[in-house]
C-alpha positions in Angstrom: 50.5 51.2 76.8 48.2 50.5 79.8 51.3 49.9 81.9 52.6 53.3 81.1 49.2 54.9 81.9 49.1 53.0 85.2 52.7 54.2 86.0 51.9 57.8 85.3 48.6 57.6 87.2 50.4 56.2 90.2 53.1 58.8 89.9 50.4 61.5 89.9 48.8 60.1 93.0 52.1 60.0 94.8 52.9 63.7 93.9 49.4 64.8 94.9 49.8 63.0 98.3 53.2 64.6 98.7 51.7 68.0 98.0 49.0 67.4 100.6 51.6 66.3 103.2 53.7 69.3 102.5 50.7 71.6 102.9 50.0 69.9 106.3 53.7 70.3 107.3 53.4 74.0 106.5 50.9 74.2 109.4 52.9 72.3 111.9 55.8 74.8 112.0 56.2 78.6 111.7 59.0 81.1 111.1 58.6 84.1 113.4 60.4 87.2 112.1 61.8 89.5 114.8 64.6 91.9 115.7 67.0 92.2 118.6 65.3 93.6 121.7 67.2 92.2 124.7 66.5 90.8 127.1 62.9 90.3 125.8 64.1 89.1 122.4 67.8 88.1 122.1 69.3 86.1 119.4 72.3 85.0 121.5 70.2 83.5 124.3 69.4 79.8 124.1 65.7 80.5 124.4 66.0 83.7 122.3 64.6 85.9 125.2 61.5 85.7 127.4 59.1 87.0 124.7 60.4 84.3 122.2 60.0 81.7 124.9 56.4 82.6 125.6 55.5 82.6 121.9 57.3 79.2 121.3 55.5 77.8 124.4 52.1 79.0 123.3 52.5 77.5 119.8 53.9 74.3 121.3 50.7 73.8 123.2 49.0 73.6 119.8 51.6 71.2 118.3 53.4 73.9 116.3 57.2 74.2 116.2 58.6 77.7 116.1 61.8 79.0 114.5 62.9 82.7 114.9 64.4 84.7 112.0 66.3 87.8 113.2 66.5 90.7 110.8 66.6 94.6 111.3 63.2 95.8 112.5 62.2 97.8 109.4 63.1 95.0 107.1 61.1 92.6 109.1 58.0 94.7 108.9 58.4 94.9 105.1 58.8 91.2 104.9 55.5 90.5 106.8 53.6 93.3 105.0 54.5 91.5 101.7 53.5 88.1 103.1 57.0 86.6 102.9 56.4 85.0 106.3 53.3 84.8 108.4 54.1 86.6 111.6 56.5 89.1 113.3 56.9 89.9 117.0 56.4 92.1 118.8 54.8 95.4 118.2 52.1 97.8 119.5 48.9 98.6 117.5 48.8 101.7 115.3 46.3 102.8 112.8 48.8 102.1 110.0 49.6 98.6 111.2 45.9 97.7 111.5 45.8 98.1 107.7 48.4 95.5 107.0 48.3 93.1 110.0 46.0 91.0 112.2 46.9 91.0 115.9 47.1 88.3 118.5 46.0 88.7 122.1 48.4 91.1 123.9 51.6 89.5 125.2 53.1 92.0 127.6 52.5 95.6 128.7 55.5 98.0 128.6 56.1 101.5 130.0 58.3 103.9 128.0 60.6 106.2 129.9 63.0 109.0 129.0 66.6 108.0 129.7 69.1 110.8 130.1 72.4 111.7 131.7 72.1 113.1 135.3 74.2 116.1 134.2 71.5 116.9 131.7 68.3 117.6 133.7 65.1 117.0 131.8 61.8 118.7 132.7 58.6 118.1 130.8 54.8 118.0 131.3 53.8 118.0 127.7 55.9 116.7 124.7 56.4 120.1 123.3 58.4 120.9 126.4 61.1 118.6 125.0 61.7 120.8 121.9 65.0 122.2 123.5 66.5 118.7 123.7 68.0 116.4 121.1 66.1 113.1 121.2 67.4 109.7 119.9 64.9 107.3 118.5 65.0 103.9 116.9 63.5 103.3 113.4 60.3 101.2 113.3 59.6 101.6 117.1 56.2 103.0 118.1 56.7 105.8 120.7 53.3 107.6 120.6 51.2 109.1 117.9 51.9 112.6 119.3 55.6 111.9 119.4 55.7 110.8 115.8 53.5 113.7 114.7 55.7 116.3 116.4 58.8 114.6 115.0 57.4 114.8 111.5 56.5 118.5 112.0 60.1 119.0 113.3 58.5 120.4 116.5 60.9 118.0 118.2 64.5 117.4 117.3 64.6 113.7 116.8 67.7 111.8 115.5 66.6 108.4 114.0 69.0 105.4 113.8 68.5 101.7 113.1 69.4 100.1 116.4 69.1 100.8 120.1 72.9 100.3 120.6 73.6 103.4 118.5 71.3 105.5 120.7 72.9 104.3 123.9 76.3 105.1 122.5 75.2 108.6 121.4 73.5 109.2 124.8 76.6 108.2 126.8 78.8 110.4 124.4 76.5 113.4 124.9 75.5 113.5 121.3 71.8 113.2 122.2 70.1 114.4 125.4 67.2 111.9 125.7 66.5 108.3 124.6 63.0 106.8 125.2 63.1 103.2 126.0 61.4 100.6 128.2 62.8 99.6 131.6 64.7 96.8 130.0 66.9 99.5 128.6 68.8 99.1 131.8 69.7 95.6 130.7 70.9 96.9 127.4 73.1 99.5 129.1 74.7 96.8 131.3 75.7 94.8 128.2 77.6 97.9 126.9 78.9 99.8 129.9 80.3 99.3 133.4 78.2 99.9 136.5 80.3 103.1 137.2 79.4 104.5 133.7 75.7 103.5 134.1 75.5 105.5 137.3 75.6 108.6 135.1 72.2 107.7 133.7 68.7 108.2 135.1 65.1 108.2 133.9 62.4 110.9 134.2 59.6 109.7 136.5 56.9 110.7 134.0 56.5 108.0 131.4 56.1 108.8 127.7 53.4 106.1 127.5 52.3 102.6 128.4 51.5 100.1 125.6 50.5 96.6 124.9 52.6 94.5 122.5 51.4 91.8 120.1 52.3 89.1 117.7 51.5 90.6 114.2 50.3 88.4 111.3 50.3 89.4 107.7 47.1 90.0 105.8 49.0 88.9 102.6 50.0 85.4 103.9 47.6 82.5 103.3 48.2 80.9 106.7 48.5 84.0 108.9 45.0 83.9 110.3 45.4 80.2 111.1 48.6 80.8 113.0 47.1 83.8 114.8 44.2 81.7 116.0 46.4 78.8 117.0 48.7 81.2 119.0 45.7 82.7 120.8 44.4 79.2 121.7 47.8 78.1 123.0 48.3 81.4 124.8 44.9 81.1 126.5 46.0 77.6 127.8 49.4 78.9 128.8 48.0 81.7 131.0 46.0 79.2 133.0 49.2 77.1 133.6 51.7 79.9 134.4 51.8 83.4 136.0 53.5 86.2 134.1 56.4 85.9 136.6 57.4 82.6 135.0 58.6 84.7 132.0 59.5 88.0 133.8 60.9 87.3 137.3 60.8 91.0 138.3 57.2 91.5 137.2 56.3 92.5 140.8 53.0 90.7 140.9 51.7 91.9 137.5 48.9 90.1 135.9 48.6 89.0 132.3 47.5 92.0 130.2 44.0 92.3 128.9 43.1 94.6 126.0 40.3 97.0 126.8 37.8 97.5 124.0 
């Protein structure tokens, strides 16, 4: 009988040790949920895009291995809100997101521009000036609080779709007049159209907005704060080792962004 007790006691210790080891393993790797946003985040690239490379490098400096899970943007946000995974990249801050997520240090700054066909001149000083145009927009993107408010009030004619590609196709076909995107929108266009076709497109010189983008971590995931802190520590080290141009060659002397309080 004592032998059986000893056997079960040893088995219990082995299972407990395995559980502790598994818990530790959970903190040495992370799944980052994200969506397609080329060239910044691109599933087909070996490094998954320059934002993915930065995030992986920062975690690696803290001994954490990174895997990227690509899903549609709206689904990704729901997954992280529910705590299915710890983190998603990369988004701007909004009052609504502050309720559900904790934020890393800012990764990159982006300027949003209005893309349109040259044959459709666009003039605006305030957003309500755009009421006479049909605007394409991508679900789950953060344009500006005023933009979303005017869209909700139907003061702007906004056509929402799931992916950027659909908006570029509608813009080129003349089904929408304007599509707001960051300057990497030119990269997306080149993946879809010839240079001759792209010459039909221009951007308005007045930007919609400038924003900082972050790694978002779920308030519902038990390890989210740990991973956010580890990322920030690794990112602080990384910024001392490399300039922003290491990740964005055409950064034109930009510095790493700093969030103002």
